[in-house]
C-alpha positions as CSV (number, residue, x, y, z in Angstrom):
1,M,88.2,22.1,-19.3
2,K,84.0,23.5,-19.6
3,K,83.1,20.7,-16.8
4,L,85.7,21.5,-14.8
5,Y,84.5,25.2,-14.7
6,G,80.5,23.5,-14.3
7,L,82.0,22.5,-11.1
8,V,83.5,24.9,-9.1
9,L,80.2,27.1,-10.5
10,I,78.5,24.2,-8.9
11,L,80.2,24.2,-5.6
12,G,80.6,28.1,-5.4
13,L,77.1,28.9,-5.8
14,A,76.5,25.7,-3.0
15,L,78.9,27.5,-0.7
16,V,77.0,31.0,-1.5
17,L,73.7,28.9,-0.2
18,A,74.7,27.2,2.9
19,A,76.1,30.6,3.7
20,C,72.7,32.5,3.2
21,G,71.0,29.9,4.3
22,G,73.4,29.7,8.3
23,S,73.1,33.4,8.1
24,D,69.0,32.9,8.1
25,E,69.1,30.2,10.7
26,G,70.9,33.1,12.7
27,N,68.8,35.3,11.9
28,N,65.7,33.2,12.7
29,A,67.7,32.4,16.2
30,S,68.5,35.8,17.0
31,D,64.9,36.8,16.7
32,N,63.6,33.7,18.2
33,T,65.1,35.2,21.7
34,S,63.9,38.5,20.7
35,D,61.0,37.4,20.8
36,D,61.0,35.3,24.3
37,S,62.9,37.8,25.6
38,K,60.1,40.2,24.8
39,S,57.9,38.0,26.1
40,E,59.2,37.2,29.2
41,E,59.5,41.3,29.9
42,T,55.4,41.2,29.4
43,E,54.9,37.9,31.1
44,G,54.8,38.4,35.0
45,M,54.0,36.3,37.9
46,I,50.5,34.5,38.9
47,P,50.9,32.8,42.2
48,E,50.3,29.4,43.4
49,T,48.5,31.3,46.1
50,L,47.5,35.0,46.3
51,V,48.4,37.2,49.8
52,I,45.7,39.9,50.1
53,G,46.9,42.3,53.1
54,F,44.5,44.0,55.4
55,V,46.2,47.0,58.1
56,P,42.7,47.2,60.3
57,S,41.7,50.8,61.2
58,Q,39.5,49.8,64.1
59,D,39.5,45.9,65.6
60,S,42.1,44.1,65.0
61,D,40.7,40.9,66.5
62,T,37.7,40.0,63.8
63,I,38.8,41.2,60.8
64,A,40.9,37.8,59.3
65,D,37.1,36.2,60.2
66,T,35.3,39.2,58.1
67,V,37.3,39.1,55.2
68,K,37.3,35.7,54.9
69,P,34.9,35.6,52.7
70,L,36.0,37.9,50.6
71,A,39.4,35.9,50.0
72,D,37.1,33.2,49.1
73,R,35.2,34.5,46.6
74,L,37.9,35.9,44.7
75,G,40.2,32.7,44.6
76,E,37.3,31.5,43.5
77,E,37.3,33.9,40.5
78,L,40.5,33.5,39.9
79,G,40.5,29.9,39.5
80,I,44.0,29.7,43.0
81,P,43.9,29.9,46.5
82,V,43.5,33.7,47.7
83,E,44.5,34.1,51.5
84,G,43.9,37.5,53.8
85,K,46.2,38.6,56.0
86,V,46.1,41.0,58.8
87,M,49.3,43.1,59.0
88,T,49.8,44.4,62.2
89,D,50.3,47.9,60.9
90,Y,51.0,50.1,57.2
91,N,54.5,49.8,57.2
92,A,54.4,45.9,58.1
93,L,52.1,45.7,54.8
94,V,54.7,48.5,53.1
95,E,57.4,45.6,53.7
96,A,55.4,42.3,53.0
97,M,54.2,44.1,49.3
98,G,58.3,45.4,48.8
99,A,59.4,41.7,49.4
100,N,56.5,39.6,47.5
101,Q,55.2,38.4,50.5
102,V,51.7,39.9,50.1
103,Q,50.8,40.9,46.1
104,V,47.6,42.9,47.2
105,G,47.7,45.4,49.5
106,F,44.4,47.4,51.0
107,I,46.4,50.3,51.9
108,P,45.6,53.9,52.8
109,A,46.5,56.6,50.1
110,F,50.0,57.0,52.6
111,G,51.2,53.7,52.4
112,Y,50.6,53.6,49.0
113,V,52.7,56.8,48.3
114,L,55.7,54.6,50.0
115,A,55.4,50.8,48.7
116,N,55.1,53.2,45.3
117,E,58.4,54.8,45.7
118,Q,60.1,51.7,47.3
119,Y,59.0,48.6,45.7
120,G,56.9,50.0,42.4
121,V,53.5,49.0,44.1
122,E,50.6,49.9,41.4
123,V,47.5,51.0,42.6
124,I,44.4,49.8,40.3
125,L,41.0,50.4,42.2
126,K,40.3,52.8,45.3
127,S,37.4,53.0,47.9
128,I,34.3,55.0,47.4
129,R,32.4,56.4,50.5
130,Y,29.1,57.9,50.7
131,G,29.7,58.9,47.3
132,S,33.5,60.8,46.8
133,G,36.3,59.3,46.3
134,T,38.5,61.5,48.7
135,Y,37.9,62.4,52.1
136,K,39.2,64.5,55.6
137,A,41.1,64.1,58.5
138,Q,39.6,65.2,61.8
139,Y,41.2,65.7,65.0
140,L,39.1,65.1,67.8
141,V,39.1,66.4,71.3
142,R,36.9,66.0,75.0
143,A,33.7,68.6,74.8
144,D,34.6,69.9,77.8
145,S,38.3,70.3,77.3
146,G,38.9,74.0,76.8
147,I,40.7,72.9,73.6
148,E,39.4,75.7,70.7
149,E,41.8,75.9,68.6
150,L,45.0,74.2,66.7
151,A,46.8,76.6,68.5
152,D,45.7,75.1,72.4
153,L,47.6,71.5,71.7
154,E,50.8,72.6,72.2
155,G,51.9,71.0,75.4
156,K,49.2,68.0,74.7
157,V,49.6,64.2,74.0
158,W,48.4,63.8,70.9
159,A,46.9,60.6,69.9
160,Y,47.2,58.6,66.6
161,G,46.5,55.1,65.1
162,D,49.9,54.2,62.8
163,Q,53.0,56.9,61.3
164,G,52.1,55.1,58.3
165,S,48.6,56.3,58.2
166,T,47.3,59.2,55.8
167,S,44.9,60.6,58.1
168,G,46.2,59.9,61.8
169,Y,49.1,61.1,60.8
170,L,50.5,62.4,57.8
171,F,47.7,65.0,56.4
172,P,47.3,66.1,60.4
173,A,51.6,66.6,61.3
174,N,52.1,68.4,58.1
175,Q,48.9,71.0,58.5
176,L,50.2,71.2,62.5
177,M,54.1,72.0,61.1
178,T,52.7,74.4,57.9
179,E,50.7,76.0,60.5
180,F,53.4,76.2,63.9
181,D,56.9,76.8,61.3
182,I,57.6,73.4,62.9
183,A,60.8,71.7,60.8
184,T,60.7,68.5,61.9
185,A,58.4,65.8,62.5
186,A,60.2,64.9,65.1
187,E,60.0,68.4,66.3
188,L,56.9,68.5,66.4
189,E,56.4,65.2,68.6
190,T,59.0,66.0,71.2
191,G,58.3,69.9,71.0
192,F,54.7,70.9,70.3
193,F,54.0,68.3,71.8
194,S,54.4,66.6,74.6
195,E,53.9,63.3,74.4
196,T,52.3,61.0,71.4
197,I,51.1,57.4,71.7
198,A,50.6,54.9,68.4
199,S,47.3,53.8,69.4
200,G,47.0,51.2,66.8
201,G,43.6,52.1,65.1
202,H,41.5,55.1,65.1
203,D,38.8,53.4,66.9
204,N,41.9,53.3,69.9
205,S,43.0,56.7,69.6
206,A,39.6,58.1,70.0
207,I,38.7,56.1,72.6
208,M,42.0,57.2,74.5
209,V,40.5,61.2,74.1
210,Y,37.2,59.8,75.7
211,E,38.6,57.3,79.0
212,G,41.1,60.7,79.3
213,D,44.4,58.8,78.1
214,A,45.3,61.9,75.4
215,D,44.3,65.2,75.1
216,V,43.6,65.1,70.5
217,A,42.9,62.2,68.6
218,T,43.1,62.4,64.3
219,T,41.3,60.2,62.9
220,F,39.1,59.3,59.7
221,D,35.7,61.1,59.3
222,D,33.6,60.0,61.6
223,V,35.2,57.4,63.8
224,R,32.8,57.8,66.1
225,T,30.0,56.7,64.5
226,E,31.6,53.4,64.7
227,L,31.7,53.7,68.8
228,E,28.2,54.3,69.5
229,E,27.4,51.1,70.2
230,E,29.6,50.8,72.9
231,Y,30.2,54.1,73.7
232,P,26.4,55.5,73.5
233,D,27.5,59.4,74.5
234,V,30.7,59.6,72.0
235,M,28.6,61.9,70.1
236,D,28.7,64.4,73.4
237,K,32.0,63.6,74.8
238,L,34.0,64.2,71.9
239,K,33.9,67.1,68.9
240,V,35.5,68.1,66.0
241,L,38.4,70.4,66.4
242,T,38.9,70.8,63.2
243,Y,39.7,68.8,59.7
244,T,42.6,69.1,57.2
245,E,42.6,69.1,53.2
246,E,40.5,66.5,51.5
247,I,42.5,63.2,51.0
248,P,42.2,60.5,48.3
249,N,40.7,57.4,49.6
250,D,42.3,54.1,50.4
251,T,43.4,51.9,47.6
252,I,43.7,48.1,46.1
253,S,47.3,48.3,44.8
254,V,49.9,45.4,43.5
255,T,53.2,44.5,43.3
256,K,55.2,45.1,40.4
257,E,55.4,41.2,39.9
258,L,52.9,40.0,39.0
259,D,51.2,39.5,35.4
260,K,49.5,42.2,34.0
261,E,46.6,40.0,32.4
262,F,46.4,38.5,36.0
263,V,46.5,42.3,37.8
264,Q,43.5,43.2,35.4
265,K,41.2,40.2,36.2
266,I,41.7,40.9,39.7
267,K,40.8,44.5,39.1
268,D,37.6,43.7,37.1
269,I,36.7,40.5,39.8
270,F,36.6,43.3,42.5
271,L,34.5,46.0,40.4
272,S,31.8,43.4,39.8
273,F,31.6,43.5,44.2
274,N,29.7,47.0,43.3
275,E,27.0,44.6,42.2
276,D,27.3,42.1,44.9
277,E,26.2,43.0,48.4
278,E,27.4,40.6,50.3
279,M,31.0,41.2,49.0
280,I,30.3,45.5,49.5
281,E,28.8,44.9,53.1
282,I,32.0,43.2,53.7
283,M,34.5,45.9,52.2
284,N,31.7,48.5,54.2
285,E,32.3,46.4,57.5
286,V,36.2,46.5,57.5
287,Y,36.9,49.6,55.9
288,N,32.9,51.5,55.3
289,W,33.4,51.1,51.6
290,D,30.1,51.6,49.9
291,A,31.8,50.8,46.4
292,I,34.7,50.3,44.4
293,D,36.3,52.5,41.7
294,N,39.2,52.7,39.2
295,A,42.0,54.3,40.6
296,T,46.0,56.0,38.7
297,D,48.8,57.1,40.6
298,E,48.4,60.9,39.1
299,E,45.4,60.7,41.8
300,Y,47.8,60.6,44.8
301,K,50.4,63.3,44.0
302,V,48.5,65.7,46.8
303,V,50.0,62.7,49.6
304,K,53.2,62.6,47.1
305,D,53.6,66.2,47.7
306,T,52.6,66.4,51.4
307,Y,55.2,63.7,52.0
308,A,57.9,65.3,50.2
309,K,57.4,68.0,52.3
310,F,58.9,66.3,55.5
311,K,59.8,62.4,54.1
312,D,63.6,63.4,55.7
313,S,62.1,63.6,58.8
314,V,59.5,60.7,59.3
315,G,60.9,56.9,60.2
316,F,60.3,55.3,56.8
């Protein structure tokens, strides 16, 4: 009887241990799965080829060749091919980043706000020009036009580079709509102005005014200095009517899918270009950047607030 009791006790203990062991294995499997899930959540994509998107603010014919050394250098540092891709306009760049066809975008403040709002694109860096992280947009008119104040622009022809441009469109449009109590951007374009022309670039807009094809151009400050070689009298022929409020500088932004450590590596490499004269010369030639600095989403709140005032009336 004692032997039977002992055997039952041993079998019972074995069952308990087996149950405990099974439970532990189940917990361990669950824990491993949880760890794997967490790992997958924190680890993002590292593309086989990193695509950087540019939008020409001026002459688009040479920008692809100009940025190639920069893309090559970035590729050497990252250890993967890097392709520089010139987009047709800001909206095309935003959509390409949304589709993850472009992972890194040299994108202006307004374009960044759109990309961030629609696709979760994240700003990592910004440009520095003339020692500042902000700039203003300017209104250019012919010096002999008789246009002396913003009210004189009513009924005139407005040239801007791109509706997705912060300085070319968003801030001037907001300023004019506020000053003259205009409800929508469409009303501004067709009611206040007699005609509007999307020229494709800040330099094109200024040239249109210079040649008499438009009455006012809204551009970054001061696009005329980029035109002096071809148009030696541009500083005399075109005058600045007035300026907008301060605008945050252009960004280098990335898609949300990219691996965070990979993004940090991209940031570090771009920041190292501040000590590389050749790379900064390229940035200066393409976008007039004198340096690259860290940036946060909070810095672009003024652009978000401006856009929010009339987002429903803009074609984005």
